[in-house]
MIBALO-901132 format. One record per residue: residue number from 1; residue in one letter; x, y, z of N, C-alpha, C in turn. Coordinates in steps of 0.05 Angstrom, whole numbers. Layout:
<atoms>
  seq  type     npx     npy     npz    capx    capy    capz     cpx     cpy     cpz
  NUM     a       X       Y       Z       X       Y       Z       X       Y       Z
...
</atoms>
This chain:
<atoms>
  seq  type     npx     npy     npz    capx    capy    capz     cpx     cpy     cpz
    1     x    1423    2385    1426    1434    2395    1449    1416    2423    1450
    2     x    1399    2426    1468    1394    2452    1489    1397    2464    1491
    3     x    1396    2493    1490    1422    2518    1502    1395    2547    1504
    4     x    1406    2555    1534    1388    2573    1521    1400    2615    1508
    5     x    1417    2605    1499    1430    2615    1479    1407    2630    1455
    6     x    1408    2648    1454    1390    2668    1432    1396    2651    1403
    7     x    1387    2651    1387    1396    2648    1357    1414    2658    1347
    8     x    1395    2685    1352    1420    2716    1343    1443    2700    1341
    9     x    1457    2686    1361    1485    2698    1370    1489    2671    1350
   10     x    1505    2691    1324    1528    2673    1314    1550    2681    1315
   11     x    1566    2668    1300    1601    2667    1306    1601    2699    1273
   12     x    1618    2714    1290    1627    2738    1261    1658    2737    1256
   13     x    1653    2757    1237    1691    2772    1233    1693    2769    1252
   14     x    1724    2771    1273    1734    2783    1294    1743    2804    1293
   15     x    1726    2839    1300    1737    2856    1295    1761    2856    1298
   16     x    1780    2892    1295    1797    2889    1320    1800    2911    1322
   17     x    1804    2920    1345    1807    2944    1369    1835    2951    1383
   18     x    1839    2965    1385    1858    2989    1391    1869    2977    1428
   19     x    1887    2964    1435    1885    2950    1456    1869    2965    1478
   20     x    1861    2966    1509    1851    2973    1523    1864    2997    1536
   21     x    1880    3001    1545    1902    3022    1544    1907    3046    1534
   22     x    1895    3042    1507    1892    3063    1491    1868    3072    1494
   23     x    1839    3063    1496    1824    3080    1498    1824    3095    1525
   24     x    1827    3111    1519    1822    3147    1534    1799    3142    1551
   25     x    1774    3142    1551    1749    3136    1574    1755    3113    1582
   26     x    1759    3096    1572    1759    3072    1597    1777    3073    1618
   27     x    1809    3077    1602    1835    3088    1626    1817    3101    1642
   28     x    1814    3137    1640    1800    3141    1662    1785    3134    1682
   29     x    1767    3109    1672    1743    3105    1686    1759    3092    1708
   30     x    1769    3069    1693    1791    3057    1712    1813    3062    1728
   31     x    1822    3098    1724    1840    3096    1737    1823    3109    1763
   32     x    1802    3124    1760    1781    3123    1784    1772    3113    1796
   33     x    1766    3093    1777    1760    3076    1804    1776    3056    1819
   34     x    1813    3061    1811    1832    3047    1830    1835    3056    1845
   35     x    1840    3090    1852    1834    3105    1872    1819    3104    1889
   36     x    1791    3107    1885    1763    3096    1897    1758    3071    1907
   37     x    1779    3048    1895    1777    3031    1916    1800    3018    1924
   38     x    1826    3034    1923    1851    3028    1940    1830    3042    1970
   39     x    1824    3057    1969    1812    3082    1990    1784    3065    1998
   40     x    1767    3048    1988    1749    3032    2004    1765    3018    2012
   41     x    1784    2999    2014    1790    2972    2030    1809    2991    2041
   42     x    1820    3007    2053    1836    3025    2070    1810    3019    2098
   43     x    1785    3030    2088    1761    3027    2098    1749    2995    2107
   44     x    1750    2986    2086    1729    2956    2096    1751    2939    2117
   45     x    1790    2950    2116    1789    2940    2146    1792    2952    2171
   46     x    1790    2988    2171    1787    2999    2192    1764    3004    2199
   47     x    1742    2993    2186    1719    3003    2198    1707    2979    2228
   48     x    1714    2948    2206    1712    2929    2227    1734    2932    2259
   49     x    1752    2943    2253    1778    2951    2267    1763    2972    2292
   50     x    1754    2991    2283    1734    3012    2296    1721    3003    2313
   51     x    1701    2993    2303    1673    2978    2306    1689    2955    2336
   52     x    1711    2944    2329    1716    2929    2346    1725    2931    2373
   53     x    1742    2953    2372    1746    2970    2385    1729    2985    2402
   54     x    1709    2996    2394    1698    3011    2413    1673    2991    2425
   55     x    1671    2968    2416    1644    2948    2421    1661    2924    2432
   56     x    1689    2923    2424    1683    2890    2424    1674    2874    2417
   57     x    1646    2876    2399    1624    2856    2396    1623    2849    2359
   58     x    1634    2835    2356    1631    2823    2325    1612    2814    2315
   59     x    1579    2818    2330    1554    2821    2324    1545    2847    2312
   60     x    1553    2873    2323    1558    2905    2319    1576    2901    2293
   61     x    1596    2892    2296    1609    2891    2264    1597    2885    2241
   62     x    1578    2868    2246    1568    2848    2222    1549    2864    2218
   63     x    1533    2875    2232    1508    2892    2229    1505    2913    2214
   64     x    1540    2927    2215    1536    2952    2207    1552    2957    2173
   65     x    1562    2921    2170    1561    2905    2149    1539    2901    2126
   66     x    1518    2892    2150    1490    2883    2142    1483    2910    2130
   67     x    1485    2933    2142    1467    2953    2145    1479    2969    2116
   68     x    1494    2962    2099    1512    2978    2077    1497    2967    2060
   69     x    1492    2937    2057    1482    2919    2033    1459    2921    2029
   70     x    1438    2936    2056    1411    2922    2063    1388    2941    2032
   71     x    1400    2967    2028    1390    2979    2006    1400    2962    1981
   72     x    1408    2943    1980    1407    2926    1950    1378    2916    1956
   73     x    1364    2914    1971    1338    2887    1973    1317    2910    1969
   74     x    1320    2934    1977    1300    2966    1966    1292    2982    1944
   75     x    1318    2980    1937    1326    2992    1917    1329    2991    1893
   76     x    1345    2967    1895    1362    2960    1855    1344    2962    1836
   77     x    1314    2950    1841    1295    2948    1822    1282    2979    1808
   78     x    1280    2999    1826    1275    3019    1819    1292    3035    1807
   79     x    1316    3042    1824    1335    3043    1814    1354    3038    1786
   80     x    1345    3008    1777    1348    3001    1750    1342    3023    1728
   81     x    1306    3015    1739    1293    3035    1720    1297    3066    1715
   82     x    1302    3083    1738    1319    3106    1729    1344    3110    1718
   83     x    1363    3081    1719    1390    3086    1712    1384    3087    1686
   84     x    1376    3067    1671    1358    3069    1643    1344    3090    1631
   85     x    1341    3113    1649    1321    3144    1636    1345    3163    1643
   86     x    1372    3149    1663    1372    3181    1676    1411    3186    1660
   87     x    1416    3213    1666    1449    3202    1659    1459    3187    1673
   88     x    1478    3162    1667    1490    3152    1683    1521    3165    1699
   89     x    1532    3173    1673    1556    3187    1683    1545    3210    1710
   90     x    1523    3222    1708    1517    3253    1722    1516    3232    1751
   91     x    1505    3214    1747    1485    3197    1772    1515    3179    1783
   92     x    1537    3171    1765    1559    3161    1787    1579    3182    1803
   93     x    1575    3207    1797    1594    3232    1800    1579    3239    1819
   94     x    1549    3248    1823    1542    3254    1842    1545    3236    1868
   95     x    1540    3209    1859    1540    3186    1889    1578    3182    1890
   96     x    1597    3190    1883    1622    3189    1889    1622    3215    1915
   97     x    1615    3234    1908    1612    3258    1923    1602    3263    1946
   98     x    1577    3248    1948    1558    3239    1962    1569    3222    1985
   99     x    1592    3191    1976    1598    3182    2004    1626    3190    2000
  100     x    1634    3204    1987    1654    3230    2007    1646    3247    2037
  101     x    1628    3246    2025    1614    3276    2047    1605    3260    2072
  102     x    1596    3233    2065    1584    3211    2101    1612    3204    2105
  103     x    1626    3192    2099    1651    3187    2095    1663    3207    2127
  104     x    1661    3245    2102    1677    3268    2116    1673    3268    2148
  105     x    1633    3262    2160    1625    3260    2172    1640    3244    2202
  106     x    1651    3223    2194    1661    3205    2204    1691    3211    2216
  107     x    1703    3230    2194    1715    3240    2201    1723    3266    2229
  108     x    1712    3275    2209    1708    3301    2228    1697    3298    2259
  109     x    1669    3268    2276    1673    3255    2297    1695    3245    2307
  110     x    1709    3236    2294    1734    3226    2306    1752    3247    2319
  111     x    1766    3270    2298    1769    3288    2302    1758    3306    2337
  112     x    1739    3300    2342    1717    3309    2359    1725    3292    2376
  113     x    1724    3268    2375    1719    3240    2395    1690    3251    2408
  114     x    1667    3246    2389    1639    3254    2393    1634    3220    2372
  115     x    1646    3199    2362    1632    3185    2337    1622    3164    2358
  116     x    1597    3162    2353    1584    3128    2354    1569    3118    2337
  117     x    1562    3099    2347    1562    3074    2336    1537    3090    2315
  118     x    1519    3093    2329    1487    3108    2312    1498    3118    2291
  119     x    1516    3130    2290    1532    3152    2270    1542    3133    2244
  120     x    1553    3112    2251    1568    3101    2235    1538    3079    2221
  121     x    1524    3071    2239    1508    3057    2217    1489    3080    2202
  122     x    1496    3105    2214    1477    3123    2188    1488    3120    2166
  123     x    1517    3127    2171    1536    3119    2147    1535    3099    2124
  124     x    1533    3079    2142    1533    3051    2127    1508    3052    2115
  125     x    1485    3062    2121    1460    3071    2107    1458    3079    2071
  126     x    1474    3118    2078    1483    3126    2072    1500    3110    2048
  127     x    1522    3105    2053    1544    3086    2026    1524    3074    2006
  128     x    1521    3053    2025    1498    3028    2019    1476    3041    1989
  129     x    1451    3062    1993    1448    3071    1980    1459    3078    1953
  130     x    1479    3087    1960    1493    3117    1945    1505    3094    1918
  131     x    1513    3071    1936    1533    3054    1921    1509    3034    1904
  132     x    1488    3035    1906    1470    3022    1889    1462    3041    1869
  133     x    1460    3071    1865    1452    3078    1836    1491    3078    1833
  134     x    1507    3070    1848    1542    3081    1825    1539    3054    1810
  135     x    1540    3037    1826    1541    2999    1823    1526    3000    1797
  136     x    1501    3000    1795    1484    2995    1767    1488    3006    1749
  137     x    1497    3037    1754    1512    3054    1719    1531    3046    1710
  138     x    1547    3048    1733    1580    3031    1727    1569    3009    1712
  139     x    1564    2992    1713    1561    2963    1702    1546    2966    1673
  140     x    1517    2981    1676    1506    2990    1654    1521    3005    1635
  141     x    1548    3018    1636    1562    3038    1628    1575    3021    1606
  142     x    1596    3003    1610    1615    2992    1614    1628    2983    1583
  143     x    1592    2973    1578    1585    2965    1551    1600    2988    1526
  144     x    1591    3006    1531    1589    3041    1518    1611    3045    1514
  145     x    1630    3033    1536    1670    3053    1538    1680    3037    1525
  146     x    1676    3011    1530    1701    2983    1513    1674    2979    1490
  147     x    1688    2961    1474    1673    2935    1447    1662    2911    1463
  148     x    1649    2909    1455    1625    2888    1467    1661    2859    1470
  149     x    1669    2854    1440    1698    2840    1446    1704    2847    1467
  150     x    1715    2867    1481    1729    2871    1508    1722    2864    1525
  151     x    1700    2867    1528    1688    2860    1550    1707    2833    1574
  152     x    1701    2815    1559    1727    2793    1569    1743    2810    1576
  153     x    1756    2822    1577    1784    2834    1580    1784    2861    1597
  154     x    1760    2869    1584    1762    2902    1611    1748    2889    1627
  155     x    1726    2864    1639    1725    2853    1667    1749    2849    1678
  156     x    1769    2823    1674    1783    2809    1670    1810    2838    1686
  157     x    1804    2853    1675    1825    2882    1685    1813    2892    1707
  158     x    1784    2897    1706    1774    2910    1732    1772    2887    1762
  159     x    1756    2859    1750    1775    2849    1776    1805    2852    1784
  160     x    1818    2846    1768    1848    2856    1776    1852    2886    1806
  161     x    1844    2908    1783    1837    2919    1796    1827    2925    1818
  162     x    1802    2906    1823    1805    2905    1853    1817    2898    1873
  163     x    1828    2879    1867    1850    2856    1878    1876    2879    1878
  164     x    1891    2896    1862    1915    2905    1861    1906    2928    1888
  165     x    1879    2933    1894    1868    2959    1898    1865    2939    1935
  166     x    1856    2921    1937    1853    2901    1963    1888    2896    1975
  167     x    1908    2895    1955    1936    2886    1958    1954    2909    1974
  168     x    1945    2934    1962    1953    2957    1978    1927    2968    1988
  169     x    1908    2963    1990    1896    2985    2007    1900    2969    2038
  170     x    1895    2939    2042    1885    2916    2064    1908    2937    2080
  171     x    1944    2922    2080    1956    2935    2095    1954    2957    2097
  172     x    1960    2987    2078    1948    3006    2079    1936    3006    2110
  173     x    1911    2997    2104    1894    3013    2113    1894    2999    2145
  174     x    1905    2979    2159    1910    2967    2176    1946    2981    2202
  175     x    1955    2988    2175    1983    3006    2184    1977    3038    2196
  176     x    1953    3053    2171    1948    3069    2182    1931    3075    2207
  177     x    1912    3050    2207    1891    3051    2231    1911    3055    2253
  178     x    1931    3033    2257    1959    3045    2280    1966    3055    2283
  179     x    1972    3072    2262    1983    3108    2276    1947    3120    2274
  180     x    1941    3124    2270    1908    3136    2287    1886    3130    2274
  181     x    1870    3119    2288    1845    3122    2266    1816    3142    2241
  182     x    1835    3166    2258    1811    3176    2233    1828    3174    2204
  183     x    1855    3165    2200    1860    3167    2178    1847    3151    2152
  184     x    1854    3116    2160    1845    3113    2145    1812    3121    2124
  185     x    1793    3132    2138    1781    3145    2129    1774    3166    2127
  186     x    1791    3184    2126    1812    3210    2102    1815    3200    2080
  187     x    1831    3177    2077    1838    3156    2050    1818    3154    2041
  188     x    1798    3148    2042    1771    3140    2021    1766    3171    2016
  189     x    1754    3194    2040    1743    3216    2031    1764    3219    2005
  190     x    1783    3226    2000    1810    3218    1975    1799    3207    1954
  191     x    1795    3186    1961    1803    3169    1928    1769    3176    1922
  192     x    1739    3176    1925    1716    3181    1922    1723    3201    1905
  193     x    1736    3220    1917    1747    3252    1907    1755    3237    1883
  194     x    1777    3235    1887    1786    3228    1858    1773    3215    1830
  195     x    1757    3194    1849    1741    3177    1832    1716    3197    1821
  196     x    1705    3205    1821    1688    3236    1813    1699    3259    1790
  197     x    1731    3265    1798    1743    3277    1782    1749    3268    1755
  198     x    1762    3239    1754    1758    3232    1727    1736    3220    1716
  199     x    1712    3213    1727    1694    3216    1707    1674    3237    1698
  200     x    1687    3264    1703    1679    3294    1695    1703    3294    1676
  201     x    1722    3280    1668    1732    3273    1653    1729    3265    1629
  202     x    1715    3246    1629    1704    3227    1608    1691    3248    1584
  203     x    1688    3242    1557    1679    3260    1543    1642    3248    1528
  204     x    1650    3212    1539    1637    3201    1515    1605    3206    1529
  205     x    1586    3189    1521    1561    3183    1542    1562    3162    1552
  206     x    1545    3155    1571    1544    3133    1583    1514    3110    1578
  207     x    1506    3125    1555    1481    3116    1545    1473    3116    1520
  208     x    1463    3100    1505    1456    3118    1481    1438    3134    1475
  209     x    1427    3146    1463    1394    3173    1462    1375    3161    1465
  210     x    1370    3132    1457    1339    3127    1465    1343    3119    1494
  211     x    1368    3112    1499    1354    3108    1531    1357    3136    1547
  212     x    1372    3156    1539    1372    3181    1558    1343    3194    1543
  213     x    1334    3196    1527    1302    3209    1520    1273    3186    1535
  214     x    1282    3167    1531    1250    3158    1530    1237    3168    1563
  215     x    1217    3163    1557    1195    3175    1581    1188    3150    1591
  216     x    1192    3142    1629    1186    3114    1639    1160    3116    1657
  217     x    1143    3091    1650    1131    3083    1671    1153    3063    1689
  218     x    1151    3074    1714    1169    3059    1734    1153    3025    1728
  219     x    1125    3023    1745    1126    2996    1750    1129    2979    1718
  220     x    1119    2983    1700    1119    2983    1670    1143    2978    1661
  221     x    1170    2987    1673    1202    2984    1659    1218    2972    1675
  222     x    1207    2970    1697    1213    2938    1717    1205    2917    1716
  223     x    1190    2919    1697    1174    2888    1697    1180    2881    1672
  224     x    1192    2899    1658    1212    2891    1630    1234    2886    1646
  225     x    1242    2892    1660    1270    2878    1653    1272    2857    1677
  226     x    1246    2854    1690    1250    2819    1701    1246    2795    1678
  227     x    1230    2814    1669    1207    2793    1649    1239    2790    1624
  228     x    1249    2797    1620    1276    2791    1605    1297    2769    1620
  229     x    1292    2784    1650    1318    2762    1651    1311    2734    1662
  230     x    1288    2733    1667    1270    2712    1669    1259    2679    1647
  231     x    1270    2701    1620    1259    2688    1598    1295    2677    1592
  232     x    1308    2683    1600    1335    2663    1597    1348    2646    1622
  233     x    1341    2627    1623    1348    2607    1640    1372    2611    1650
  234     x    1396    2610    1636    1410    2606    1647    1418    2624    1676
  235     x    1412    2657    1662    1425    2675    1669    1407    2679    1682
  236     x    1379    2673    1692    1369    2670    1711    1374    2645    1737
  237     x    1399    2626    1734    1404    2597    1750    1435    2626    1757
  238     x    1447    2632    1748    1470    2649    1752    1458    2674    1776
  239     x    1439    2675    1767    1422    2699    1783    1426    2689    1816
  240     x    1415    2664    1811    1408    2659    1839    1432    2645    1856
  241     x    1449    2634    1834    1475    2620    1840    1489    2640    1857
  242     x    1483    2653    1849    1515    2681    1856    1502    2689    1884
  243     x    1472    2699    1887    1461    2700    1912    1467    2691    1924
  244     x    1459    2657    1929    1475    2639    1944    1501    2640    1959
  245     x    1517    2648    1937    1545    2646    1939    1548    2674    1960
  246     x    1540    2687    1956    1544    2721    1964    1530    2718    1997
  247     x    1499    2697    1992    1488    2693    2020    1508    2689    2042
  248     x    1524    2663    2037    1541    2643    2054    1562    2654    2047
  249     x    1584    2670    2047    1611    2677    2043    1611    2710    2059
  250     x    1585    2722    2047    1590    2749    2053    1598    2760    2079
  251     x    1606    2741    2099    1613    2747    2115    1642    2736    2128
  252     x    1650    2727    2109    1680    2708    2115    1702    2729    2126
  253     x    1708    2749    2100    1735    2770    2121    1729    2782    2141
  254     x    1708    2777    2165    1694    2785    2187    1698    2753    2206
  255     x    1705    2739    2188    1708    2726    2203    1732    2712    2207
  256     x    1754    2720    2188    1784    2728    2180    1790    2734    2202
  257     x    1780    2771    2207    1794    2786    2223    1798    2776    2259
  258     x    1768    2752    2262    1756    2750    2278    1779    2726    2292
  259     x    1780    2709    2273    1801    2688    2272    1827    2688    2273
  260     x    1838    2715    2264    1869    2728    2264    1864    2734    2298
  261     x    1853    2753    2301    1850    2761    2323    1859    2748    2360
  262     x    1854    2727    2341    1841    2706    2370    1868    2694    2368
  263     x    1880    2693    2345    1918    2687    2347    1933    2703    2352
  264     x    1918    2725    2359    1930    2751    2376    1953    2760    2347
  265     x    1941    2764    2319    1947    2769    2312    1942    2808    2307
  266     x    1969    2821    2295    1964    2862    2293    1946    2867    2274
  267     x    1935    2894    2272    1919    2911    2254    1942    2908    2241
  268     x    1972    2908    2240    1977    2896    2215    1988    2881    2197
  269     x    1986    2851    2220    1980    2832    2204    1956    2825    2191
  270     x    1934    2831    2202    1908    2831    2195    1909    2844    2172
  271     x    1915    2870    2163    1922    2883    2143    1938    2855    2114
  272     x    1954    2857    2128    1970    2829    2106    1963    2815    2106
  273     x    1938    2800    2115    1922    2788    2099    1907    2777    2079
  274     x    1893    2814    2081    1884    2823    2068    1893    2825    2046
  275     x    1919    2827    2044    1935    2820    2018    1945    2807    2001
  276     x    1950    2782    2023    1957    2761    2009    1933    2745    1994
  277     x    1909    2757    2014    1884    2762    1991    1872    2760    1968
  278     x    1888    2792    1963    1885    2805    1944    1907    2784    1919
  279     x    1924    2781    1930    1952    2766    1910    1926    2747    1899
  280     x    1915    2730    1903    1896    2720    1891    1883    2726    1885
  281     x    1867    2745    1888    1843    2757    1864    1858    2769    1842
  282     x    1877    2777    1848    1899    2796    1817    1903    2765    1803
  283     x    1915    2749    1821    1917    2726    1796    1892    2713    1775
  284     x    1862    2704    1801    1849    2706    1794    1839    2716    1761
  285     x    1837    2757    1764    1826    2765    1739    1847    2765    1716
  286     x    1873    2754    1721    1892    2756    1714    1886    2738    1676
  287     x    1887    2710    1701    1881    2689    1687    1844    2677    1672
  288     x    1831    2694    1688    1804    2691    1683    1795    2693    1651
  289     x    1800    2722    1636    1791    2718    1603    1804    2689    1598
  290     x    1833    2681    1607    1857    2659    1582    1832    2638    1587
  291     x    1828    2627    1614    1817    2612    1620    1783    2604    1606
  292     x    1771    2635    1604    1751    2628    1588    1747    2606    1558
  293     x    1779    2633    1552    1776    2619    1527    1785    2586    1520
  294     x    1790    2579    1542    1813    2548    1544    1786    2519    1553
  295     x    1764    2541    1569    1746    2512    1575    1722    2527    1580
  296     x    1697    2514    1580    1672    2512    1568    1653    2523    1601
  297     x    1635    2541    1595    1630    2550    1610    1629    2544    1641
  298     x    1614    2514    1633    1610    2495    1658    1618    2494    1676
  299     x    1651    2486    1668    1679    2472    1674    1679    2490    1698
  300     x    1687    2519    1678    1691    2534    1690    1673    2552    1722
  301     x    1660    2547    1707    1631    2552    1737    1625    2525    1756
  302     x    1635    2510    1752    1630    2480    1770    1659    2474    1781
  303     x    1684    2473    1769    1699    2476    1787    1705    2505    1798
  304     x    1705    2532    1801    1705    2555    1814    1693    2541    1839
  305     x    1666    2526    1847    1652    2529    1865    1661    2511    1884
  306     x    1671    2489    1873    1685    2458    1880    1716    2474    1904
  307     x    1726    2490    1885    1763    2497    1896    1757    2519    1909
  308     x    1730    2531    1913    1734    2553    1937    1728    2544    1951
  309     x    1699    2521    1957    1694    2509    1984    1712    2492    2000
  310     x    1736    2484    1981    1758    2469    1994    1770    2489    2008
  311     x    1780    2509    1996    1790    2532    2000    1787    2540    2037
  312     x    1768    2547    2029    1750    2556    2063    1753    2536    2085
  313     x    1752    2514    2074    1757    2500    2096    1782    2491    2113
  314     x    1793    2500    2095    1826    2495    2095    1830    2520    2116
  315     x    1815    2539    2109    1818    2568    2141    1817    2551    2166
  316     x    1810    2534    2173    1796    2522    2201    1828    2519    2212
  317     x    1849    2507    2192    1867    2492    2203    1890    2503    2196
  318     x    1891    2534    2191    1906    2550    2187    1913    2561    2230
  319     x    1941    2566    2235    1941    2568    2254    1965    2595    2248
  320     x    1968    2612    2225    1970    2631    2237    1970    2651    2215
  321     x    1969    2682    2205    1957    2695    2189    1962    2684    2170
  322     x    1984    2677    2160    1999    2672    2130    1984    2643    2117
  323     x    1976    2634    2132    1973    2610    2129    1939    2610    2126
  324     x    1936    2634    2139    1909    2640    2133    1902    2663    2105
  325     x    1912    2676    2107    1906    2681    2077    1916    2669    2055
  326     x    1933    2655    2059    1931    2633    2031    1912    2620    2025
  327     x    1903    2604    2038    1880    2596    2031    1860    2609    2032
  328     x    1857    2634    2040    1828    2649    2039    1836    2666    2002
  329     x    1862    2666    2009    1861    2673    1975    1860    2653    1948
  330     x    1860    2636    1958    1864    2608    1937    1820    2614    1934
  331     x    1808    2608    1955    1777    2610    1944    1775    2638    1937
  332     x    1786    2663    1948    1785    2684    1929    1790    2692    1901
  333     x    1811    2674    1894    1826    2670    1862    1810    2664    1850
  334     x    1776    2648    1863    1764    2639    1841    1737    2656    1828
  335     x    1732    2673    1852    1714    2695    1851    1723    2707    1811
  336     x    1745    2721    1813    1748    2738    1799    1728    2718    1768
  337     x    1753    2694    1767    1747    2670    1745    1722    2670    1742
  338     x    1705    2669    1766    1676    2661    1762    1658    2688    1751
  339     x    1666    2703    1759    1645    2726    1746    1660    2742    1716
  340     x    1684    2738    1716    1697    2738    1677    1677    2734    1664
  341     x    1671    2704    1676    1660    2682    1658    1625    2700    1662
  342     x    1607    2695    1678    1582    2698    1684    1583    2728    1669
  343     x    1588    2745    1678    1594    2770    1671    1595    2785    1643
  344     x    1613    2767    1636    1622    2778    1596    1595    2769    1587
  345     x    1596    2733    1596    1561    2736    1580    1532    2742    1582
  346     x    1525    2757    1605    1506    2770    1620    1502    2786    1599
  347     x    1532    2813    1606    1519    2837    1586    1525    2830    1556
  348     x    1531    2820    1548    1536    2818    1523    1511    2811    1512
  349     x    1501    2798    1520    1470    2795    1514    1453    2820    1520
  350     x    1440    2831    1543    1426    2845    1548    1432    2880    1530
  351     x    1406    2882    1509    1401    2906    1496    1412    2932    1517
  352     x    1428    2959    1502    1429    2975    1520    1412    2994    1537
  353     x    1383    2990    1532    1351    3006    1542    1352    2988    1561
  354     x    1360    2960    1564    1354    2944    1580    1377    2941    1610
  355     x    1391    2952    1601    1429    2954    1621    1409    2952    1645
  356     x    1407    2975    1656    1401    2976    1679    1379    2966    1690
  357     x    1364    2969    1680    1334    2948    1693    1341    2912    1695
  358     x    1358    2896    1677    1362    2879    1680    1379    2877    1697
  359     x    1404    2884    1696    1429    2886    1718    1424    2894    1749
  360     x    1399    2901    1749    1384    2910    1771    1371    2887    1784
  361     x    1354    2872    1773    1342    2851    1770    1360    2821    1780
  362     x    1384    2828    1766    1415    2803    1759    1417    2814    1796
  363     x    1430    2836    1806    1438    2843    1825    1428    2842    1854
  364     x    1401    2843    1843    1374    2838    1871    1371    2819    1878
  365     x    1373    2790    1862    1379    2768    1865    1415    2759    1880
  366     x    1429    2781    1865    1465    2762    1877    1462    2779    1901
  367     x    1456    2805    1903    1462    2819    1934    1446    2810    1954
  368     x    1419    2802    1943    1402    2812    1963    1394    2803    1997
  369     x    1420    2763    1997    1425    2756    2018    1446    2763    2037
  370     x    1460    2789    2018    1488    2804    2036    1485    2810    2062
  371     x    1466    2827    2064    1458    2844    2089    1452    2810    2107
  372     x    1427    2797    2094    1428    2782    2117    1452    2760    2124
  373     x    1467    2755    2101    1501    2735    2111    1513    2743    2128
  374     x    1506    2771    2128    1534    2798    2144    1524    2788    2168
  375     x    1498    2802    2173    1490    2794    2200    1486    2773    2219
  376     x    1478    2751    2199    1479    2716    2207    1504    2716    2214
  377     x    1528    2720    2201    1549    2714    2205    1568    2721    2234
  378     x    1564    2760    2235    1573    2762    2251    1550    2758    2283
  379     x    1527    2741    2277    1516    2733    2311    1516    2702    2302
  380     x    1530    2689    2287    1550    2667    2280    1584    2669    2302
  381     x    1587    2680    2293    1622    2679    2305    1619    2690    2330
  382     x    1589    2709    2344    1590    2705    2374    1584    2684    2384
  383     x    1563    2671    2381    1560    2657    2408    1559    2622    2388
  384     x    1571    2623    2361    1586    2599    2356    1606    2583    2351
  385     x    1632    2606    2357    1652    2623    2348    1655    2619    2313
  386     x    1688    2617    2314    1688    2617    2281    1696    2586    2262
  387     x    1704    2584    2284    1709    2545    2276    1684    2532    2259
  388     x    1664    2533    2279    1646    2527    2268    1630    2535    2245
  389     x    1628    2568    2251    1617    2580    2228    1626    2572    2198
  390     x    1653    2562    2199    1661    2561    2172    1661    2537    2170
  391     x    1663    2512    2187    1640    2489    2176    1619    2500    2164
  392     x    1604    2511    2174    1577    2502    2170    1581    2521    2139
  393     x    1600    2549    2144    1596    2554    2107    1610    2545    2088
  394     x    1632    2528    2096    1637    2504    2077    1614    2478    2072
  395     x    1600    2472    2092    1579    2456    2082    1560    2465    2059
  396     x    1556    2495    2061    1531    2502    2042    1546    2508    2011
  397     x    1568    2510    2019    1572    2512    1984    1589    2495    1983
  398     x    1594    2468    1985    1585    2443    1967    1557    2432    1965
  399     x    1540    2447    1988    1515    2433    1972    1500    2445    1943
  400     x    1512    2485    1948    1508    2495    1919    1522    2482    1895
  401     x    1556    2479    1905    1570    2456    1878    1561    2435    1871
  402     x    1548    2410    1886    1537    2391    1879    1515    2397    1860
  403     x    1498    2417    1872    1476    2427    1852    1478    2435    1828
  404     x    1492    2451    1820    1505    2475    1800    1521    2444    1784
  405     x    1537    2426    1795    1541    2413    1778    1527    2380    1762
  406     x    1509    2388    1771    1482    2378    1758    1463    2381    1750
  407     x    1463    2412    1735    1454    2422    1724    1452    2423    1701
  408     x    1437    2411    1678    1443    2416    1655    1448    2442    1639
  409     x    1433    2463    1641    1441    2493    1629    1470    2493    1634
  410     x    1479    2493    1660    1514    2504    1667    1530    2496    1647
  411     x    1520    2458    1656    1541    2444    1645    1541    2434    1611
  412     x    1523    2452    1594    1521    2453    1557    1524    2480    1553
  413     x    1518    2496    1580    1523    2521    1560    1534    2528    1540
  414     x    1534    2550    1515    1557    2556    1495    1564    2585    1504
  415     x    1586    2592    1510    1601    2609    1523    1596    2643    1495
  416     x    1597    2664    1512    1595    2691    1488    1629    2686    1493
  417     x    1633    2692    1466    1666    2688    1456    1664    2720    1438
  418     x    1695    2728    1438    1694    2753    1432    1681    2748    1411
  419     x    1683    2731    1382    1679    2733    1362    1633    2729    1363
  420     x    1631    2724    1387    1594    2735    1379    1591    2762    1380
  421     x    1567    2766    1358    1545    2785    1367    1532    2793    1378
  422     x    1522    2807    1400    1502    2815    1421    1485    2833    1404
</atoms>
């Protein structure tokens, strides 16, 4: 049987590590990201509602979301090289404080009644740019904060955290927005600030000495990251697969908001759709590591694609916000399961000195289509309507599922387990 797993990955004696809740540095990172994620989910609900109230234009809301994702297209490769040479923790702190400052401008403009769509667009670009730096620094640092044997568990817990943050933040965002447009954005400012404070309290370094001291040639460093990923056939395919899914589904929640509004849902009810969806994400996060141990890599990846496509299709027949959230929640539940499997596989293989560069290549391929998908979603909602758009979305997910089901790399891959040495 042919596999793309390197020959040096051989079973080792299982190491015993304290549980994650006793890992001070990981818990500080986790607490800070939880606070930040809750604030971010409050804004995720509030921002499209604000734009729709200001313009009554789904395409404008979609374009704003696209602007947040666009920087990944242009910055991920050079930023990945910088992250391997710079102080990763310092980068994350600066990004948190920068995003807090950018959102503060929206708070001030709303208070003075001078907010414009142009300002929202500018803040979206700034936030998206800082996210590139923060995201690549964070993903490159996780293997320094927890032992590699605990990466699947840490990945699952992080996914659960985002689900819990959505569970809390989504209805809170709708409820707070109903009280006043300014408050959701103020909450996110507080969240980013709290995240920065928690990062300052972490004592360990987020990269090894070699990565911290090396002198870099930008083009050469980027080429090394591309070359390493390209020589890993399964990881390369997973990058393109994840990118295809993000391109297709990136505007799903905006579509759900439009469908819910068409059924007369209030902002609070729309927030509860987010909560129902979050429950699905939490369940997927909790069971993700368990499923990874019980099933093969291919079984998990293929099954999640088919279930996700079917669940998205069922949102078409959802007559109320509860059913809409239920089917969307099932679709979202597949995401953390998929991510735990592919993320832990990838991170376990990448050498520390290449983490930023390889992850930047992977995430460029994975995230590069998001701004296009979000912009197309807004246009599709405007001119095709949500039902036709969901039909197109479901059909494309089905095509991706068929292709992946017949991919021998995915079906025959040997998973990285807790006993594997990277």
